[in-house]
C-alpha positions as CSV (number, residue, x, y, z in Angstrom):
1,M,-9.6,-33.7,17.3
2,T,-7.0,-34.2,14.6
3,V,-5.5,-31.2,13.0
4,R,-4.1,-31.6,9.5
5,T,-0.7,-29.9,9.4
6,T,0.5,-29.8,5.8
7,A,4.1,-29.0,5.1
8,T,5.0,-25.3,5.0
9,P,5.8,-24.2,1.4
10,T,9.3,-23.3,0.6
11,L,9.5,-19.8,2.0
12,D,10.5,-16.6,0.2
13,P,7.4,-14.5,0.7
14,I,8.8,-11.4,-0.9
15,A,9.8,-13.3,-4.0
16,K,6.4,-14.9,-4.1
17,A,4.7,-11.5,-3.8
18,R,6.7,-10.3,-6.8
19,R,5.8,-13.4,-8.7
20,I,2.0,-13.2,-8.2
21,G,2.1,-9.4,-8.4
22,P,1.2,-9.2,-12.1
23,L,-1.8,-11.5,-11.6
24,L,-3.1,-9.3,-8.7
25,R,-2.5,-6.2,-10.7
26,D,-4.5,-7.5,-13.7
27,H,-7.4,-8.4,-11.4
28,A,-7.3,-5.2,-9.3
29,P,-9.8,-3.3,-11.5
30,Q,-12.2,-6.2,-11.2
31,A,-11.8,-6.3,-7.4
32,D,-12.5,-2.5,-7.4
33,Q,-15.6,-3.0,-9.5
34,D,-17.0,-6.0,-7.6
35,A,-16.1,-4.8,-4.1
36,R,-14.3,-8.1,-3.3
37,L,-11.3,-10.0,-4.5
38,P,-11.7,-12.2,-7.6
39,A,-11.4,-15.9,-6.9
40,A,-8.1,-16.0,-8.8
41,S,-6.5,-13.4,-6.5
42,V,-7.7,-15.3,-3.4
43,Q,-6.4,-18.6,-4.7
44,A,-3.1,-17.1,-5.7
45,L,-2.6,-15.8,-2.1
46,R,-3.6,-19.1,-0.7
47,D,-1.4,-21.2,-3.0
48,C,1.6,-19.1,-2.0
49,G,0.9,-19.7,1.7
50,F,0.2,-16.1,2.5
51,F,-2.8,-16.9,4.8
52,R,-0.5,-19.1,7.0
53,L,2.3,-16.5,7.5
54,Y,1.2,-15.8,11.1
55,V,0.0,-19.3,11.8
56,P,2.3,-21.3,14.2
57,R,4.6,-24.0,12.8
58,S,2.8,-26.4,15.2
59,L,-0.2,-26.0,13.0
60,G,1.6,-26.2,9.7
61,G,2.1,-22.4,9.4
62,T,5.1,-20.3,8.7
63,E,5.3,-18.2,11.9
64,L,7.1,-15.5,10.0
65,D,9.0,-12.6,11.6
66,P,7.2,-9.3,11.5
67,L,9.7,-7.4,9.4
68,T,9.7,-9.9,6.6
69,Y,5.9,-10.0,6.8
70,A,5.8,-6.2,6.4
71,R,8.1,-6.3,3.4
72,A,6.0,-9.0,1.7
73,Q,2.8,-7.2,2.3
74,E,4.2,-4.0,1.0
75,E,5.2,-5.8,-2.2
76,L,1.7,-7.1,-2.6
77,A,0.2,-3.6,-2.1
78,R,2.3,-2.3,-5.0
79,H,0.1,-4.4,-7.2
80,D,-3.2,-4.4,-5.4
81,A,-3.9,-2.7,-2.1
82,A,-7.1,-4.7,-1.6
83,A,-5.2,-8.0,-1.8
84,A,-2.6,-6.8,0.7
85,W,-5.3,-5.6,3.0
86,V,-6.9,-9.0,2.9
87,L,-3.6,-10.5,4.0
88,Q,-3.6,-8.0,6.9
89,A,-7.0,-9.2,8.0
90,A,-5.9,-12.9,7.8
91,G,-2.6,-12.4,9.5
92,S,-4.0,-10.4,12.4
93,S,-6.7,-12.9,13.0
94,A,-4.3,-15.8,12.9
95,W,-2.2,-14.1,15.5
96,W,-5.1,-13.4,17.8
97,C,-6.0,-17.1,17.7
98,S,-3.0,-17.6,20.0
99,R,-5.2,-16.4,22.9
100,L,-7.9,-19.0,22.4
101,P,-8.2,-22.3,24.2
102,D,-6.4,-25.1,22.5
103,E,-9.5,-27.0,21.6
104,T,-10.9,-24.0,19.7
105,V,-7.6,-23.5,17.8
106,E,-7.7,-27.2,16.8
107,E,-11.3,-26.7,15.6
108,I,-10.5,-23.6,13.5
109,Y,-7.4,-25.2,11.8
110,R,-8.8,-28.7,11.6
111,D,-8.7,-28.6,7.8
112,G,-5.2,-27.1,7.5
113,P,-3.3,-23.8,8.1
114,D,-4.7,-21.9,5.2
115,Q,-7.9,-20.8,6.8
116,L,-9.1,-17.3,6.1
117,L,-10.6,-15.5,9.1
118,A,-12.5,-12.2,9.0
119,V,-12.8,-9.8,11.9
120,S,-15.0,-6.9,12.9
121,F,-13.0,-5.5,15.8
122,P,-14.4,-2.0,16.7
123,V,-17.5,-1.3,18.8
124,P,-18.3,-4.5,20.8
125,M,-21.6,-6.3,20.2
126,D,-24.1,-6.9,23.0
127,A,-23.7,-10.2,24.8
128,T,-25.8,-12.0,27.4
129,R,-24.4,-14.9,29.4
130,E,-25.9,-18.3,29.1
131,R,-24.9,-21.6,30.5
132,G,-21.5,-22.4,29.1
133,G,-21.2,-19.4,26.8
134,F,-22.8,-16.2,25.5
135,R,-25.5,-15.1,23.1
136,L,-24.5,-12.3,20.8
137,S,-26.6,-9.8,18.9
138,G,-25.7,-6.7,16.8
139,R,-24.5,-5.4,13.5
140,R,-20.9,-4.3,13.1
141,S,-18.7,-3.0,10.3
142,F,-15.3,-3.6,8.5
143,A,-15.2,-7.4,8.4
144,S,-12.6,-7.5,5.5
145,N,-12.9,-10.4,3.0
146,V,-15.8,-11.8,4.9
147,S,-17.3,-13.4,1.8
148,D,-14.3,-15.8,1.6
149,A,-13.8,-16.4,5.3
150,S,-14.2,-19.8,7.0
151,W,-14.4,-18.1,10.4
152,V,-15.5,-14.7,11.6
153,W,-14.7,-13.1,15.0
154,V,-16.2,-10.1,16.7
155,T,-15.8,-8.3,20.0
156,A,-18.6,-8.4,22.5
157,V,-19.4,-7.0,26.0
158,C,-21.6,-8.7,28.6
159,P,-23.0,-6.3,31.2
160,D,-22.7,-8.9,33.9
161,E,-19.0,-9.5,33.3
162,T,-16.7,-6.8,34.9
163,V,-13.3,-6.4,36.4
164,D,-13.0,-3.7,39.0
165,G,-16.3,-2.3,37.7
166,T,-15.1,-2.1,34.1
167,P,-16.9,-4.2,31.5
168,V,-14.8,-7.0,30.0
169,T,-14.5,-7.1,26.2
170,R,-14.4,-10.5,24.7
171,A,-13.3,-11.8,21.4
172,A,-15.8,-14.3,20.1
173,F,-15.1,-16.7,17.2
174,L,-17.9,-18.2,15.0
175,P,-18.0,-20.4,11.9
176,A,-18.8,-18.1,9.0
177,A,-22.0,-19.9,8.3
178,N,-23.4,-18.6,11.6
179,V,-22.9,-14.9,10.6
180,A,-25.1,-12.9,8.3
181,I,-23.3,-10.6,5.8
182,V,-24.8,-7.2,5.2
183,R,-23.4,-6.1,1.8
184,C,-23.0,-2.4,2.2
185,W,-19.3,-1.8,1.3
186,E,-19.8,1.2,-1.1
187,T,-16.8,3.3,-0.5
188,V,-14.5,5.7,-2.3
189,G,-11.4,3.4,-2.2
190,M,-10.1,0.1,-0.9
191,R,-13.3,-1.4,-2.5
192,G,-11.8,-4.8,-3.2
193,T,-11.4,-5.6,0.5
194,D,-15.0,-6.8,0.8
195,S,-15.2,-5.0,4.2
196,N,-18.9,-5.5,4.7
197,D,-20.9,-5.5,7.9
198,V,-21.7,-8.7,9.8
199,E,-24.9,-9.2,11.8
200,L,-25.8,-11.6,14.6
201,H,-29.3,-12.2,15.9
202,G,-29.0,-14.0,19.3
203,V,-26.3,-16.4,18.1
204,Y,-24.9,-18.7,20.8
205,V,-21.1,-18.8,21.2
206,P,-19.6,-21.3,23.6
207,E,-17.2,-19.8,26.1
208,R,-14.4,-22.0,24.7
209,R,-14.6,-19.9,21.5
210,T,-13.9,-16.7,23.3
211,F,-11.2,-15.0,25.3
212,R,-11.0,-11.8,27.3
213,I,-9.1,-9.0,25.5
214,G,-6.4,-7.6,27.7
215,I,-6.8,-10.4,30.3
216,D,-6.4,-13.8,28.6
217,H,-3.2,-12.9,26.8
218,T,-1.0,-15.9,27.6
219,P,-0.3,-17.8,24.3
220,G,-1.7,-21.3,24.2
221,P,0.6,-24.4,24.0
222,R,0.7,-24.4,20.2
223,Y,2.0,-20.9,20.2
224,D,5.3,-21.1,22.0
225,G,7.3,-19.0,19.6
226,P,8.4,-15.3,20.3
227,L,5.9,-14.1,17.7
228,Y,3.0,-14.7,20.0
229,R,4.7,-13.2,23.1
230,G,5.2,-9.8,21.5
231,P,2.7,-6.9,21.9
232,A,-0.2,-6.4,19.6
233,M,1.3,-3.1,18.4
234,L,4.3,-5.0,16.9
235,L,1.9,-6.9,14.7
236,V,-0.1,-3.7,13.8
237,A,3.1,-2.1,12.7
238,S,3.9,-5.1,10.5
239,Y,0.7,-5.1,8.5
240,I,-1.3,-1.8,8.4
241,P,1.4,0.7,7.3
242,A,2.9,-1.8,4.8
243,V,-0.2,-1.4,2.7
244,A,0.1,2.4,2.5
245,L,3.8,2.1,1.8
246,G,3.2,-0.2,-1.1
247,I,0.5,2.1,-2.6
248,A,2.8,5.1,-2.3
249,R,5.8,3.2,-3.8
250,D,3.8,2.3,-6.9
251,A,2.3,5.8,-7.2
252,I,5.8,7.4,-7.3
253,D,7.0,4.8,-9.8
254,E,4.0,5.4,-12.0
255,V,4.5,9.2,-12.1
256,V,8.3,8.8,-12.7
257,T,7.5,6.8,-15.8
258,L,4.8,9.3,-16.9
259,A,7.0,12.3,-16.3
260,K,9.6,11.0,-18.7
261,G,7.2,11.2,-21.7
262,K,4.5,13.7,-20.9
263,T,4.6,17.3,-22.1
264,P,1.9,19.2,-20.1
265,F,-0.6,21.5,-21.8
266,S,1.0,24.8,-23.0
267,S,4.5,23.7,-22.1
268,A,7.5,23.1,-24.3
269,T,9.2,20.7,-21.9
270,T,8.4,17.3,-20.4
271,L,7.3,17.0,-16.8
272,R,10.7,15.6,-15.8
273,D,12.4,18.8,-17.0
274,R,10.4,21.1,-14.7
275,G,12.0,22.3,-11.5
276,A,8.6,22.3,-9.6
277,V,8.1,18.6,-10.5
278,Q,11.6,17.7,-9.5
279,A,11.2,19.4,-6.1
280,K,7.8,17.8,-5.4
281,L,9.0,14.4,-6.3
282,G,12.2,14.7,-4.3
283,R,10.4,15.7,-1.2
284,A,7.9,13.0,-1.5
285,E,10.6,10.3,-2.1
286,G,12.6,11.5,0.8
287,A,9.7,11.6,3.2
288,L,8.5,8.1,2.1
289,R,11.9,6.5,2.4
290,S,12.6,8.1,5.8
291,A,9.2,6.9,7.2
292,R,9.8,3.4,5.8
293,A,13.2,3.2,7.3
294,Y,12.0,4.4,10.7
295,L,9.1,1.9,10.7
296,H,11.4,-1.0,9.7
297,D,14.0,0.0,12.4
298,R,11.3,0.0,15.1
299,I,9.9,-3.3,14.0
300,A,13.4,-4.9,13.9
301,E,14.3,-3.6,17.3
302,A,11.0,-4.6,18.9
303,W,11.4,-8.1,17.3
304,R,15.0,-8.4,18.5
305,R,14.0,-7.6,22.1
306,T,10.9,-9.9,21.9
307,V,13.1,-12.8,20.8
308,D,15.5,-12.0,23.6
309,G,12.6,-12.3,26.1
310,D,12.2,-8.6,26.9
311,D,8.8,-7.2,27.7
312,L,8.3,-4.0,25.7
313,G,7.0,-1.2,27.8
314,L,4.2,1.3,27.0
315,E,6.6,3.8,25.5
316,D,8.1,1.2,23.3
317,R,4.7,0.2,22.1
318,A,3.7,3.8,21.6
319,E,6.8,4.3,19.4
320,L,5.7,1.4,17.2
321,L,2.4,3.3,16.8
322,L,4.2,6.5,16.0
323,A,6.3,4.8,13.3
324,S,3.1,3.3,11.8
325,V,1.2,6.6,11.7
326,Q,4.3,8.4,10.3
327,A,4.5,5.8,7.5
328,I,0.8,6.4,6.7
329,D,1.3,10.2,6.8
330,A,4.3,10.0,4.4
331,S,2.5,7.6,2.1
332,V,-0.5,9.9,1.9
333,G,1.8,12.8,1.0
334,A,3.6,10.8,-1.6
335,V,0.4,9.7,-3.4
336,Q,-1.0,13.2,-3.3
337,A,2.3,14.6,-4.8
338,A,2.2,11.9,-7.6
339,F,-1.4,12.7,-8.3
340,A,-0.7,16.5,-8.5
341,I,2.4,15.9,-10.8
342,A,0.4,13.7,-13.2
343,G,-2.3,16.4,-13.7
344,T,-5.2,15.2,-15.8
345,S,-3.5,11.9,-16.6
346,A,-4.4,10.8,-13.1
347,I,-8.1,11.7,-13.0
348,H,-9.5,9.0,-15.3
349,R,-11.1,5.8,-14.1
350,G,-8.8,3.0,-14.8
351,S,-5.7,5.0,-14.1
352,R,-3.6,3.4,-11.4
353,L,-2.8,6.8,-9.9
354,E,-6.6,7.5,-9.7
355,R,-7.1,4.2,-7.8
356,H,-4.1,4.8,-5.5
357,F,-5.5,8.3,-4.7
358,R,-8.8,6.8,-3.7
359,D,-7.3,3.9,-1.8
360,I,-5.0,6.0,0.3
361,A,-7.8,8.4,1.1
362,V,-9.7,5.5,2.7
363,L,-6.7,3.8,4.3
364,K,-5.6,7.0,6.2
365,Q,-8.9,6.9,8.1
366,Q,-8.2,3.5,9.6
367,G,-8.8,3.9,13.3
368,F,-5.5,2.4,14.6
369,V,-3.3,4.6,12.4
370,S,-5.4,7.7,11.7
371,E,-4.0,11.2,12.2
372,G,-5.3,11.4,15.7
373,R,-2.9,8.7,16.8
374,F,-0.1,11.2,16.8
375,E,-1.9,12.5,19.9
376,T,-1.9,8.9,21.3
377,F,1.9,8.8,21.1
378,A,2.2,12.3,22.6
379,Q,-0.1,11.3,25.5
380,V,2.2,8.4,26.4
381,R,5.3,10.6,25.9
382,L,3.8,13.2,28.3
383,G,3.0,10.6,30.9
384,L,-0.8,10.7,30.3
385,A,-3.1,7.7,29.9
386,P,-3.5,7.0,26.2
387,E,-7.1,7.4,24.9
388,L,-6.4,4.3,22.7
389,G,-6.1,1.6,25.2
390,F,-5.2,-0.9,22.5
391,V,-1.6,0.5,22.4
392,A,-0.9,-1.2,25.8
393,L,-1.9,-4.7,24.6
């Protein structure tokens, strides 16, 4: 099978994110209303090569380092959190393809490196083994940007497949045409992500389109760069918290602009002249910058060691998780502070602060970086087995 590997666009992803930012910002209200990205936003991301950032160079991708990826995604999130989240879903899926057999990778990227994949990761579907593959059934949630995806992948468990008595979880990849979309994405925030449910009714998946999570983790021959040798937590740290940091950055910038001109009800001074506002803003800014610096430091160090050929241990991976959760926590605090400072100016539909408030409220519930993951880090730190086994991948 021939894979078309088009030339990688001239790369400056952060500058490109700034360039298309106004377009994404203009279309963000429509994305929020329609519960999916407008075609113009998807096309802008594709034209700038954002869907290929974690695709290997051997397939025409960029194979970008995680810290630059995080900074580019944060810049996108300043303009539209949903667009940045779609990049997260595409990037993570592109990285996980490194665990697939080579013939399946060639099949997915046959038409070039800008393929958009959607994934429903949590709660495996039911699978039964058949000759040469598996038959999958079930309905699962959170398949972000599924309407524009060319491929969809899910996790599945076959009762007959165990290792030391423990069921094996497989990742299974399917052409999007084989998956039914259940349009149920009616949420408070992050609405433009199109994170609808997917449903399968006895769909057959050849074994070559699957791999065993936690077992088949040797990158394939097309994935010989250090990006694909690093732990999954390094990738998580590069894309999930970046969205929150971008939301928070724009929320603070919005309220700073507002505070310079707004005089609150029954007050003789502008918001910026009030000590309580200054203190709240200063604390939010300090916490946000500190969390961002800690996250970037851990990503940079983990990447340096990965490039050098080191194998990051469980405590290293857990610290990447801690830095990610801390970034989410600080971002939530910053958005809440900005919303409180703005007062009634932030409560109206159409206000960017109102949308930031709703988006961060949803994002902080994401399973890999929710508040409970502070406990996961502490479990590792205390020598206990982490409840979130993913941290060890």
